[in-house]
C-alpha positions in Angstrom: 0.0 0.0 0.0 2.8 2.4 0.9 5.4 1.2 -1.5 4.7 3.8 -4.2 4.8 6.6 -1.6 8.1 5.4 -0.1 9.6 5.1 -3.6 8.6 8.7 -4.3 10.3 9.8 -1.1 13.5 7.9 -1.9 13.6 9.0 -5.5 13.2 12.6 -4.6 16.3 12.8 -2.3 19.8 12.6 -3.7 21.8 9.9 -1.9 18.8 8.2 -0.4 19.4 4.5 0.0 16.3 3.3 1.7 13.2 4.5 3.5 11.1 2.4 5.9 7.7 3.0 7.5 8.1 1.8 11.1 5.4 1.4 13.8 5.6 2.5 17.4 7.0 -0.8 18.5 9.9 -0.5 16.0 8.5 -3.0 13.6 9.0 -2.3 10.0 5.7 -2.1 8.1 7.2 -1.5 4.6 10.5 -0.6 3.1 11.7 0.8 -0.3 15.3 0.9 -1.5 18.5 -1.0 -1.2 19.3 -1.2 2.5 21.0 -4.5 1.9 24.2 -3.4 3.6 22.2 -2.5 6.7 19.9 -4.4 9.0 17.0 -1.9 8.6 14.8 -3.9 11.0 17.3 -3.6 13.8 18.2 -0.1 12.9 14.6 1.1 12.9 13.8 -0.6 16.2 17.0 0.8 17.9 16.6 4.4 16.7 12.9 4.5 17.4 13.6 3.3 21.0 16.2 6.1 21.3 13.7 8.6 20.0 11.1 7.5 22.5 13.6 7.7 25.3 14.5 11.3 24.3 10.8 12.2 24.1 10.2 11.0 27.6 13.1 13.1 28.8 11.9 16.1 26.9 8.4 15.8 28.4 9.9 16.1 31.8 11.7 19.2 30.7 8.5 20.5 29.0 10.1 20.6 25.6 7.5 18.6 23.7 7.8 15.5 21.6 10.8 14.7 19.3 9.7 15.2 15.7 12.9 14.2 14.0 16.2 12.7 15.0 19.3 12.3 12.9 22.4 10.2 13.4 25.5 10.7 11.2 28.2 8.1 11.0 31.2 7.6 8.8 29.1 5.8 6.2 25.5 7.0 6.6 23.1 9.7 7.9 19.9 8.1 9.3 16.8 10.2 10.0 13.8 9.2 12.0 10.8 11.4 11.4 7.6 11.1 13.4 4.4 10.8 11.3 1.7 10.1 13.9 1.8 8.8 17.4 2.0 5.3 16.0 4.3 5.6 13.0 7.6 7.0 11.9 9.7 7.1 8.8 13.3 5.9 8.8 15.5 7.3 6.0 19.0 6.2 5.2 21.3 8.5 3.3 24.8 7.8 2.0 27.1 10.1 4.0 29.0 11.3 0.8 26.5 12.9 -1.6 23.4 12.7 0.5 21.2 15.7 0.6 20.4 16.3 4.3 18.4 19.5 3.8 16.3 18.0 1.0 15.7 14.8 3.1 14.4 16.9 6.0 12.1 18.8 3.7 10.8 15.6 2.0 10.2 13.9 5.3 8.0 16.9 6.4 6.1 16.6 3.1 5.7 12.9 3.6 4.2 13.5 7.0 1.4 15.6 5.5 0.8 13.0 2.7 0.8 9.9 4.9 -0.9 11.0 8.1 -4.4 10.7 6.7 -3.7 7.1 5.6 -2.2 6.2 9.0 -4.9 7.7 11.3 
């Protein structure tokens, strides 16, 4: 159901390797792209758990929920972007040549496009 939308996200961002729709438990619902060099299931679960932990801390500090988290390593930049209370997008960019600003913009657009389907 979401394959075409995920493909559009991936295709619109230079350096995007893969994008996954992940539920609140960290389980991948659907993925598009070549994330074969990564364990996207484990990566999604781990980063979503980190995002939830940060959100809990931020609630205690009255800062609000985390909308987006990015991690940059030697090889990749990975973004987790909240869609609804129950779903997030996980986007993997190659570190060299990946368009971080465009990725953030497209993830915000994807939130608007997908939130009605995920409600």
